MIBADO-408680 format. One record per residue: residue number from 1; z, y, x of N, C-alpha, C, O in turn. Coordinates in pm, 1 decimal, decimal comma, always signed. Each point is the difference from the previous one (the first is absolute). Layout:
BEGIN
NUM;Z;Y;X;Z;Y;X;Z;Y;X;Z;Y;X
...
This chain:
BEGIN
1;-19,2;-130,3;+118,8;+19,1;+139,7;-160,1;-2,9;+107,8;+115,6;+50,5;-12,2;+111,6
2;-102,2;+92,3;-148,9;-20,7;+158,3;+146,8;+109,3;+92,6;-71,3;+50,0;+26,1;-109,4
3;-45,2;+20,7;+310,1;+121,4;+100,7;-11,1;-12,6;+111,9;-100,5;-108,0;+38,3;-44,9
4;+223,3;+10,2;+13,6;+24,4;+131,8;-55,9;-29,7;+138,2;+108,1;-65,5;+103,0;-16,2
5;+142,3;-152,9;+125,2;-34,5;+144,0;+82,4;-123,9;+15,3;+18,6;-74,6;-86,4;-45,9
6;+19,9;+196,2;+115,8;-123,4;+76,1;+18,2;-70,3;+14,7;-116,1;-118,1;-14,6;+31,6
7;+126,4;+35,3;-146,9;-68,9;-47,8;-101,4;+9,5;+135,1;-128,3;+106,9;+22,5;-56,7
8;-190,9;+30,2;+36,1;+16,5;+201,8;-81,4;+80,2;-101,9;-129,6;-49,5;-102,9;-46,1
9;+135,2;+141,5;+19,8;+74,3;-5,4;-115,7;-9,0;+116,8;-168,3;-4,0;+122,1;-15,4
10;+4,1;-193,2;-42,8;+11,4;+70,1;-123,4;+111,1;-25,0;-113,8;+77,2;-95,9;+0,7
11;-80,7;+192,6;-94,0;+97,3;+9,4;-105,8;+0,1;-143,2;-94,5;-116,9;-37,0;-10,5
12;+173,8;-19,3;-33,6;-66,7;-91,2;-114,7;+146,1;-8,6;-92,0;+83,7;-71,8;+54,7
13;-37,1;+136,1;-191,6;+77,9;-44,8;-137,4;+33,0;-154,1;-21,0;-89,6;-72,9;+42,5
14;+164,6;+27,7;-81,1;+40,4;-102,6;-50,9;+105,3;-4,8;-134,7;+108,1;+57,3;+13,9
15;-132,9;-113,7;-122,9;+131,3;+21,4;-86,9;+89,6;-109,2;+13,8;-46,7;-108,8;+33,9
16;+202,9;+124,6;-61,2;+101,6;-87,0;+67,5;+85,2;-18,2;-119,9;+7,8;+67,4;-102,7
17;+51,3;-170,0;+138,6;+140,4;-41,3;-185,4;+53,7;+110,4;+79,6;-54,0;+35,8;+104,7
18;+188,8;+33,9;-165,6;+87,8;+81,1;+46,8;+123,4;-98,2;+71,3;+70,9;+22,1;+98,2
19;-75,0;-98,1;-158,4;+67,6;-135,5;+87,5;+3,3;-46,0;+116,9;+100,7;-13,8;+69,5
20;-270,7;-26,7;-26,8;-29,3;+5,0;+148,8;+46,8;+163,7;+89,5;+41,9;-1,4;+115,8
21;-51,6;+70,0;-158,8;-34,4;+105,7;+76,3;+143,3;+120,8;+21,5;+27,7;+95,8;+72,2
22;+47,6;-191,1;-210,0;+162,7;+42,7;+36,4;+51,4;-102,8;+183,0;+51,9;+22,7;+109,3
23;-118,4;-143,2;-194,7;+36,1;-113,6;+109,1;-42,0;+33,6;+160,5;+79,3;-20,6;+91,9
24;-209,7;+72,9;-71,8;-60,3;+57,4;+71,7;+85,8;+101,6;+87,7;+18,4;-8,1;+121,4
25;+39,7;+124,5;-225,2;+37,7;+84,7;+44,3;+170,1;-32,7;+88,1;+92,7;+75,2;+30,2
26;-106,3;-161,3;-20,3;+172,0;-83,0;+35,4;-7,5;-42,1;+170,1;+90,0;-29,3;+78,7
27;-271,6;+43,0;-57,2;-38,6;-35,8;+176,0;-108,2;+135,8;+20,4;-120,4;-2,6;+25,3
28;+184,8;+86,1;-40,3;-89,3;+118,1;+127,7;-32,2;-24,3;+107,4;-61,5;+92,1;+53,7
29;+79,6;-202,2;+20,7;+3,1;-33,3;+71,9;-148,7;-76,7;+38,8;-43,4;-21,5;+113,1
30;-13,5;-8,9;-231,2;-114,1;-99,5;+16,6;-98,9;+135,0;-82,3;+28,7;+79,4;-89,6
31;-179,1;-107,5;+187,9;-118,1;+66,0;+24,1;-43,5;-42,8;-169,8;-112,0;-49,5;+13,4
32;+138,8;+46,5;-126,9;-80,6;-8,3;-121,5;-162,1;+13,2;+11,0;-70,6;-83,4;-56,8
33;+22,3;+174,1;+120,0;-163,1;+26,2;-20,5;-78,6;-130,9;+113,7;-110,0;-50,5;-22,6
34;+200,9;+16,1;+145,5;+13,2;-91,0;+106,4;-30,3;-165,8;-92,1;-100,5;-71,0;+0,9
35;+261,5;+49,2;-89,3;-35,6;-134,3;-56,1;-66,1;-35,0;-168,4;-21,1;-106,4;-58,3
36;+5,5;+228,0;+24,3;-110,7;+69,1;-117,1;-142,1;-86,1;+66,4;-45,6;-103,1;-49,4
37;-9,1;+173,2;+171,9;-98,5;-31,7;+76,4;-56,3;-169,3;+45,6;-108,5;-57,6;-8,2
38;+231,3;+22,7;+53,3;+0,4;-102,4;+55,2;-10,8;-98,2;-115,2;-22,7;-113,0;+43,4
39;+31,7;+118,4;-182,0;+12,1;-124,9;-53,9;-143,8;+56,3;-97,2;-45,8;-93,4;-65,8
40;-8,3;+187,6;+52,2;-148,1;+17,3;-18,3;-58,3;-36,8;+61,7;-90,1;-38,8;-74,4
41;+62,3;+14,3;+168,7;-88,6;-72,7;+166,2;+35,5;-100,6;-23,3;-68,2;-96,7;-33,8
42;+157,9;+101,8;+45,2;+42,9;-247,5;-59,3;-49,4;-19,3;-80,8;-90,8;-79,5;+23,8
43;+96,1;+111,2;-131,2;-52,8;-9,1;-143,1;-195,6;+25,6;+23,7;-65,2;-92,4;-48,5
44;+26,2;+145,1;+79,9;-122,4;+34,8;+2,0;-28,7;-145,5;+79,1;-30,8;-104,2;-57,8
45;+53,2;+125,6;+249,8;-41,6;-89,1;+55,0;+11,4;-175,5;-9,8;-60,1;-82,0;+69,4
46;+182,2;+51,4;-206,8;+25,3;-113,4;-46,5;-97,4;-39,4;-79,1;-26,8;-119,0;-16,8
47;-51,8;+240,9;-53,8;-92,0;-65,0;-107,4;-119,2;-29,8;+118,7;-44,2;-113,0;+21,1
48;+7,8;+215,0;+40,0;-112,3;-28,9;+88,8;-11,4;-158,3;+72,3;-105,5;-62,0;+13,2
49;+226,1;+19,9;+24,4;+30,1;-131,1;+39,2;-39,9;-92,9;-91,6;-38,4;-107,9;+45,3
50;+38,2;+127,3;-187,4;+7,5;-71,2;-145,5;-135,9;+24,1;-12,9;-48,2;-91,7;-66,5
51;-44,5;+180,8;+102,5;-82,5;+15,0;-78,8;-79,0;-132,0;+116,0;-71,4;-91,4;-41,2
52;+112,2;+117,6;+202,7;-131,3;-111,1;+81,8;+41,2;-151,5;-51,2;-67,5;-102,8;-3,7
53;+236,6;+134,6;-43,3;-3,2;-164,7;-6,6;-86,6;-48,5;-125,5;-90,1;-82,3;+16,4
54;+107,7;+113,9;-90,9;-83,8;+0,3;-72,9;-187,1;-20,5;-35,1;-70,3;-42,6;-91,6
55;+57,8;+84,9;+187,7;-162,5;-19,1;+35,2;+11,4;-134,1;+12,6;+69,4;-83,3;+58,4
56;-241,0;+96,8;-198,1;-61,0;-187,1;+38,3;-10,3;-63,1;+123,8;+56,8;-104,9;+30,3
57;-154,0;+192,4;+63,5;-41,8;-71,9;+150,8;+150,4;-62,8;+60,7;+9,8;-101,9;+68,4
58;+82,8;+174,4;-104,5;+128,7;-80,4;+119,3;+85,7;-108,4;-76,8;+47,9;+8,4;-113,1
59;-38,3;-151,0;+237,9;+18,3;-40,2;+26,8;+165,3;-71,5;+2,7;+83,4;+30,3;+85,2
60;-57,8;-137,2;-205,7;+179,3;+78,6;+41,2;+60,5;-17,5;+104,7;+110,2;+53,7;+10,9
61;-180,4;-160,9;+135,3;+46,3;+38,0;+93,1;+26,1;+133,5;+84,4;+97,7;+20,6;+72,1
62;-222,4;+79,8;-99,7;+0,1;+154,9;+33,4;+127,0;+62,5;-83,6;+88,3;+63,0;+58,2
63;-87,3;-83,7;-185,5;+84,0;+34,6;-89,3;+170,5;+8,9;+100,2;+54,7;+87,7;+66,9
64;-21,7;-224,6;-104,4;+125,0;-78,2;+82,1;-0,2;+103,7;+116,8;+97,1;+75,4;+7,2
65;-197,1;-64,8;+84,6;+27,7;+67,4;+130,2;-6,6;+144,0;-11,0;+41,6;+68,4;+93,5
66;-83,8;-21,1;-185,7;-0,2;+135,2;-50,1;+151,7;+23,6;+6,4;+58,9;+19,4;+106,4
67;-7,4;-21,7;-210,1;+113,6;-35,4;-57,1;+165,7;-8,8;+97,5;+102,8;+60,2;-30,9
68;-124,8;-168,1;+169,5;+75,4;-42,7;+92,5;+40,9;+79,0;+61,0;+116,0;+20,2;+36,0
69;-276,7;+75,0;-3,2;-36,4;+142,5;+114,7;+93,2;+103,4;-94,0;+91,7;+63,0;+52,5
70;-120,1;-51,1;-186,0;+49,6;+159,8;-87,0;+170,4;-84,2;+44,5;+79,5;+52,3;+78,1
71;-61,2;-152,2;-130,1;+143,0;+27,3;-10,1;+103,2;+24,3;+121,2;+101,7;+68,8;+9,2
72;-199,8;-190,8;+118,8;+62,3;+72,7;+133,2;+15,3;+158,0;+36,4;+98,6;+58,9;+44,4
73;-181,9;-26,9;-65,8;-3,7;+140,9;-3,7;+105,6;+97,6;-51,8;+57,0;+90,1;+61,3
74;-41,7;-136,7;-213,8;+104,2;+72,3;-32,1;+84,4;-99,7;+49,4;-82,7;-90,5;+11,2
75;+195,0;+39,7;+28,5;+117,1;-30,5;+71,7;-20,2;+44,5;+134,5;+99,6;+5,1;+72,2
76;-189,3;+21,6;-34,8;-10,9;+91,3;+138,8;+77,0;+139,7;-24,8;+95,0;+44,9;+64,2
77;-182,7;+28,9;-209,3;+36,8;+160,7;-15,1;+120,1;-1,2;-3,0;+64,6;+74,0;+74,1
78;-6,3;-158,6;-160,6;+152,7;+18,5;-3,5;+92,3;-3,7;+45,1;+92,1;+66,8;-47,0
79;-71,2;-157,5;+174,4;+40,3;+23,2;+126,6;-3,8;+152,9;+64,1;+37,3;+19,3;+115,8
């Protein structure tokens, strides 16, 4: 997934339930914009991966290889 640094940033408004915003305000140390951007990025990336796995030409073996590779990448990022 791409890095957010050195990219032109834009403002984007979202609507949240009041209860969620209230809980978020209890954690001012968190950069909520960064959390949201990462969540959007991960969702789009996952959708892309699913579309690739749904291609009729992909074999089960290739699909399994991609899933394993993706899982390893995700686990490595959590460290």
